[in-house]
C-alpha positions in Angstrom: 217.4 -4.9 287.8 219.1 -8.3 287.9 221.7 -8.6 290.6 223.0 -12.2 290.7 224.0 -14.0 294.0 226.1 -15.5 303.5 228.3 -14.5 307.5 225.7 -12.3 309.2 227.5 -9.1 308.4 227.0 -9.7 304.7 223.4 -10.8 305.1 222.3 -7.4 306.2 223.8 -6.0 303.1 222.3 -8.6 300.8 218.9 -7.5 301.8 219.7 -3.9 301.5 221.5 -4.2 298.2 218.9 -6.2 296.4 216.7 -3.9 294.5 213.4 -5.7 295.2 211.6 -6.9 298.2 213.1 -4.2 300.4 210.0 -2.7 301.8 209.1 -0.6 304.9 207.2 -1.5 308.3 206.7 -4.7 309.8 204.8 -7.7 311.0 205.9 -10.9 312.7 206.9 -12.2 309.3 204.7 -15.3 309.7 202.6 -16.6 306.8 199.4 -14.6 306.5 196.4 -14.4 304.2 194.4 -11.4 303.1 191.7 -10.6 300.6 190.3 -7.5 299.2 187.9 -5.4 301.2 185.1 -3.1 300.5 182.1 -3.8 298.2 181.2 -3.2 294.6 179.1 -0.2 295.3 182.2 1.7 296.4 184.5 0.3 293.8 186.7 2.4 291.5 186.6 1.8 287.8 187.6 -1.8 286.7 189.7 -0.2 283.9 193.3 0.5 284.6 195.2 2.8 282.2 194.6 1.4 278.7 193.5 -2.0 280.1 189.8 -2.4 280.1 187.8 -4.3 282.7 190.8 -5.8 284.4 188.5 -7.5 287.0 184.9 -8.3 286.7 182.2 -10.7 288.0 181.3 -14.0 286.3 179.9 -17.4 286.8 182.9 -19.6 287.6 181.8 -23.0 288.8 184.8 -25.4 288.7 188.0 -26.0 290.7 190.4 -26.7 287.9 193.7 -26.3 289.7 195.4 -26.2 293.1 194.5 -23.0 294.8 191.5 -22.4 292.5 187.9 -23.0 293.5 184.6 -21.7 292.1 184.9 -18.7 294.4 188.6 -18.1 295.1 192.1 -17.9 293.6 194.8 -18.3 296.1 198.3 -16.9 295.3 201.6 -16.4 297.1 203.5 -13.1 297.6 207.2 -13.5 298.4 208.8 -10.9 300.6 211.7 -10.4 303.1 209.5 -8.3 305.3 210.3 -10.2 308.5 213.9 -9.2 308.0 213.7 -5.8 306.4 210.5 -4.6 308.2 209.4 -3.2 304.8 205.8 -3.9 303.6 205.7 -2.3 300.1 205.1 -5.6 298.2 202.4 -6.6 300.6 201.0 -3.1 300.3 200.8 -3.6 296.5 199.1 -6.9 297.0 196.6 -5.4 299.3 195.8 -2.5 297.0 195.4 -4.7 293.9 193.3 -7.5 295.5 191.1 -5.0 297.3 190.4 -3.1 294.1 190.0 -6.2 292.0 187.7 -8.0 294.4 185.6 -4.8 294.8 185.1 -5.1 291.0 184.0 -8.7 291.0 187.4 -10.5 291.2 188.6 -12.6 288.2 185.5 -13.9 286.5 183.7 -13.8 289.8 186.6 -15.6 291.7 187.9 -13.5 294.6 191.7 -13.3 294.9 193.3 -14.1 298.3 197.1 -14.0 298.9 199.4 -15.8 301.3 202.4 -13.6 302.4 205.4 -15.9 301.9 207.9 -14.1 304.2 211.3 -15.5 303.5 212.9 -13.3 306.2 216.0 -13.4 304.0 217.2 -17.0 304.7 213.9 -19.0 304.6 213.3 -18.9 300.9 213.1 -22.7 300.5 210.8 -23.1 303.4 208.3 -20.6 302.0 208.6 -22.0 298.5 207.7 -25.5 299.7 204.7 -24.0 301.5 203.7 -22.2 298.3 204.1 -25.3 296.3 201.7 -27.0 298.7 198.9 -24.4 298.7 199.2 -21.7 296.0 198.0 -21.5 292.4 200.8 -19.1 291.4 203.3 -16.5 292.8 202.4 -12.9 292.0 204.1 -9.5 292.7 206.8 -10.6 295.1 210.5 -10.8 295.5 213.2 -12.1 297.9 216.9 -11.1 298.0 218.1 -14.7 297.9 215.4 -15.8 295.4 217.7 -18.2 293.6 217.5 -20.6 296.6 213.9 -21.5 295.8 213.9 -21.7 292.0 214.5 -25.5 291.7 211.7 -26.2 294.2 209.3 -23.9 292.3 210.1 -25.6 289.0 209.7 -29.0 290.6 206.2 -28.2 291.6 205.4 -26.4 288.4 204.5 -23.1 290.1 204.2 -20.1 287.7 205.8 -16.9 288.9 204.9 -13.3 288.1 207.6 -11.6 290.1 207.8 -7.9 290.9 211.6 -8.2 290.5 214.3 -10.8 290.5 217.7 -10.7 292.2 219.9 -13.8 291.7 220.9 -15.1 288.3 219.4 -18.5 288.9 216.0 -16.8 289.0 216.6 -14.2 286.3 214.4 -15.4 283.4 214.0 -18.9 284.9 211.3 -21.2 283.4 207.6 -20.6 284.3 208.4 -17.0 285.0 206.5 -14.2 283.3 207.6 -10.6 283.3 209.5 -9.1 286.2 211.7 -6.8 284.1 214.0 -9.6 282.9 214.5 -10.1 279.2 217.0 -12.3 277.3 217.8 -14.2 280.5 220.2 -11.6 281.9 222.5 -12.0 278.9 222.9 -8.2 278.4 223.7 -5.0 280.3 220.3 -3.4 280.9 222.0 -0.1 281.9 223.8 0.4 278.6 221.5 3.3 277.5 221.6 5.0 280.8 225.4 4.9 281.2 226.0 5.9 277.6 223.7 8.9 278.1 225.8 9.9 281.2 229.3 9.5 279.8 228.7 10.2 276.1 225.9 12.7 276.0 225.5 14.5 279.3 229.1 14.5 280.6 231.4 13.3 277.8 234.5 14.3 279.6 233.7 11.7 282.3 234.2 8.7 280.0 237.9 8.8 280.6 237.5 8.6 284.4 234.8 6.2 285.6 234.8 4.8 289.1 233.1 1.7 290.6 232.5 1.0 294.2 230.7 -2.1 295.4 229.4 -3.5 298.6 231.5 -6.6 299.3 228.6 -9.2 298.9 227.8 -11.8 296.2 224.9 -9.6 295.0 226.9 -6.6 294.0 230.3 -8.2 293.2 228.8 -10.0 290.3 227.3 -6.8 289.0 230.7 -5.1 289.4 232.4 -7.8 287.4 229.8 -7.4 284.6 230.5 -3.6 284.5 234.3 -4.3 284.3 233.5 -6.0 281.0 230.7 -3.8 279.6 232.0 -0.3 280.3 235.3 -0.5 278.5 233.6 -2.1 275.6 231.4 0.9 275.4 234.2 3.4 275.4 234.6 4.2 279.1 237.9 3.9 281.1 237.6 2.6 284.7 240.2 4.4 286.8 238.9 3.4 290.2 237.4 0.0 291.3 236.9 -0.7 295.0 234.9 -2.7 297.5 233.6 -1.6 300.9 232.4 -3.8 303.7 228.9 -4.9 303.1 227.6 -3.7 306.5 229.0 -0.2 305.8 232.0 1.7 307.2 232.3 4.1 310.1 234.5 6.5 308.2 234.2 7.1 304.4 237.2 9.5 304.3 239.7 6.9 302.8 237.3 6.0 300.0 236.5 9.6 299.3 240.3 10.4 299.2 240.9 7.5 296.8 238.1 8.7 294.5 239.6 12.2 294.5 243.2 11.1 294.0 242.1 9.0 291.0 240.3 11.9 289.5 237.0 10.0 289.2 234.4 12.0 287.2 231.6 9.5 287.0 230.9 7.1 289.9 228.8 4.0 289.8 227.7 3.0 293.3 226.5 -0.5 293.9 225.3 -0.6 297.5 222.9 0.7 300.1 221.7 4.3 299.6 222.4 5.0 303.3 226.1 4.3 302.7 226.1 6.4 299.5 224.6 9.4 301.4 227.5 9.2 303.9 230.1 8.9 301.2 228.7 11.9 299.4 228.7 13.9 302.6 232.5 13.3 302.9 233.1 14.1 299.2 231.2 17.3 299.4 233.0 18.3 302.6 236.3 17.8 300.7 234.9 20.1 298.0 235.2 17.3 295.5 232.4 17.3 293.0 231.9 14.5 290.5 230.2 15.0 287.1 227.7 12.3 288.0 226.9 9.5 290.4 224.8 6.5 289.5 223.0 5.9 292.7 221.2 2.7 291.4 217.5 2.4 291.8 217.7 1.5 295.5 218.1 5.2 296.1 215.0 6.2 294.2 213.0 7.1 297.4 212.4 10.0 299.7 214.7 8.6 302.4 217.8 9.1 300.2 216.7 12.7 299.6 216.6 13.3 303.3 219.8 11.5 304.1 221.9 13.1 301.3 220.7 16.6 302.3 222.9 19.4 301.2 225.2 17.1 299.1 222.4 17.0 296.5 223.1 20.6 295.6 226.8 19.8 294.9 226.6 16.3 293.4 224.7 15.1 290.4 222.8 12.0 291.4 221.0 9.9 288.8 219.1 6.6 288.8 217.9 4.4 286.0 214.4 3.1 286.7 214.5 0.6 283.9 211.5 1.6 281.8 209.1 2.2 284.7 206.9 5.3 284.8 208.4 7.8 287.3 206.5 8.1 290.6 206.3 11.9 290.2 204.9 11.7 286.6 201.4 12.8 285.6 200.8 9.8 283.3 197.2 8.7 283.6 198.2 5.2 284.8 200.4 6.6 287.5 197.7 9.0 288.7 195.2 6.2 288.9 197.6 4.1 290.9 198.2 6.9 293.4 194.4 7.2 293.8 194.1 3.4 294.4 196.8 3.5 297.1 195.2 6.5 298.7 191.9 4.5 298.9 193.1 1.0 299.8 196.4 1.7 301.7 196.0 5.2 303.1 199.1 6.5 304.7 201.4 4.0 303.1 204.1 5.0 300.6 203.7 4.1 297.0 207.2 3.1 296.1 209.1 2.1 292.9 209.0 -1.6 293.8 205.3 -1.3 294.6 204.7 0.1 291.1 206.6 -2.8 289.5 204.6 -5.3 291.7 201.3 -3.7 290.7 202.2 -4.1 287.1 202.7 -7.8 287.6 199.3 -8.1 289.4 197.8 -6.6 286.3 199.5 -9.1 284.1 198.4 -12.0 286.3 194.8 -10.8 286.3 194.6 -10.2 282.6 196.1 -13.6 281.9 193.9 -15.4 284.4 190.7 -13.7 283.2 191.4 -14.9 279.6 191.1 -18.5 280.8 187.5 -18.2 281.9 186.2 -21.0 284.1 189.0 -23.3 283.1 191.8 -21.5 285.0 194.8 -23.8 285.0 198.4 -23.1 285.4 199.1 -23.9 281.8 196.4 -21.5 280.5 197.7 -18.8 282.9 201.3 -19.2 281.8 200.5 -19.4 278.1 198.4 -16.2 278.3 201.0 -14.2 280.1 203.7 -15.3 277.7 201.5 -14.4 274.8 201.7 -10.6 275.6 203.8 -9.1 272.8 203.7 -5.4 273.8 203.0 -5.4 277.6 203.0 -2.0 279.3 201.0 -2.7 282.5 198.3 -0.2 281.3 200.9 2.5 280.8 203.2 1.9 283.8 206.0 0.4 281.9 207.9 0.6 278.5 206.6 -2.0 276.1 208.0 -5.5 276.5 207.5 -8.5 274.3 206.9 -11.3 276.8 206.4 -13.9 274.1 210.1 -13.7 273.0 212.6 -15.3 275.4 215.4 -13.4 273.6 213.6 -10.0 273.6 216.0 -7.2 274.5 214.6 -4.1 276.2 216.1 -1.0 274.5 214.2 1.5 276.6 215.4 3.3 279.7 214.6 6.4 281.7 216.5 8.4 284.2 215.7 10.2 287.4 217.8 12.9 289.2 218.0 13.5 292.9 217.8 17.2 293.9 217.3 19.0 297.2 213.6 19.4 296.2 213.2 15.7 295.5 213.4 13.4 292.5 212.9 14.9 289.1 213.2 13.8 285.5 216.3 15.2 283.7 216.5 15.8 280.0 217.9 12.4 278.9 216.4 12.9 275.4 213.3 10.6 275.6 212.0 9.6 272.3 209.0 7.3 273.2 206.8 9.1 275.8 208.8 9.1 279.1 211.4 6.6 277.8 214.4 6.6 275.5 214.5 3.5 273.3 217.2 4.1 270.7 220.2 2.2 272.3 221.3 -1.3 271.6 222.3 -2.8 275.0 225.7 -4.4 275.3 225.6 -8.3 275.2 227.9 -9.9 277.7 230.7 -12.1 276.2 231.1 -13.8 279.6 227.7 -14.1 281.3 227.8 -14.5 285.1 225.7 -17.6 285.1 222.4 -18.8 283.7 218.8 -19.1 285.0 217.4 -22.5 286.0 215.2 -24.5 283.6 212.5 -27.1 284.0 215.1 -29.7 282.9 217.2 -28.8 285.9 214.3 -29.9 288.1 213.6 -33.0 286.0 210.6 -31.5 284.4 209.5 -30.2 281.0 206.8 -27.8 279.8 204.6 -30.8 278.8 204.3 -31.5 282.6 202.5 -28.2 283.1 198.7 -28.7 283.4 
């Protein structure tokens, strides 16, 4: 999800409202380095999903780029863990590098990673450190990621992000994957919302409500919906902001939603606040046709917090063409096994799945370069993928086409028993890929380019 984007009260919300980099337990947040553990005799298969021999031994002998030696590849992983106390992106890095190194690394080079903990407000500091030491960025994210893009482009650092948040970083140059297509020029939730208000609950189209946390992250998304939804046949009858740090009493908001007759509610904010709002709505015996929770809520915590409201309200989340955590797809089963082996006791979350997919893309691209592993070769290889699925974890994406528009989506529903997959009429495995997304007439900004940093693609070596 691309959510373009300080007062301390709003800062807490920025971290909570950004869909990526919000992970779980903590460390001091200082830069750290880690490498895979174990040994090859105890390794799992080097295949992942339909990707064969992702990692393997070899005879690398050169040191062709910063962060690359004959025996090691050093990459950076961005996170806000020092602020959020959430480790999921670091968990994903640990699992992938441990598994990959147990299988010989990338052509014999072991992968090590530096945790670049931005702690919300230190994006530029961590980016400058990464520019000094790392070969590339892989599987990370930061809520205020736009603050470091110009520095990254100035030092020609490729980025394989788990997810991006601010528009300056959404499809910026030297970026590969990360769920962003067409530079954030279209509404990626078109299919999901049309399924809700045209197919599943057609009566709701005449009474859509929007409620946003009052922060730069979500206000931009709210403005985009104000354009996109009416153009798709929906009528917005309620559009409100709530203080980004949350409110002590959600009754006034619930009363407004009820008085406006809202049938379908899009909530752009922290799932903890949504659970409180739903508790008040349910207590008032006001039941909406549907609530778009946003993918921040796609976790077990929301199920626990929303509690009995889940039996009364219909909560859905679009997980943007990523395999559901509860699915029995071979790739998802294999990923669960790897987490159980290399990060026992840690949650395998939605952002961790996205991060792991980017690690796979990085490894496949790097391996194709052989001994001559340069940034240019890595970037070109990644951008050469025309139907990338992360071994079966994602809907196909053409990474070679800067104007590629992802037409696939998939929905999840929160129930008292947990998250399940509703019948949203999938037509391509677990995804539905038959909707043309709405293209914004007034984009909320544009991603940074190499030219903005005084560079060009010819500078990449």
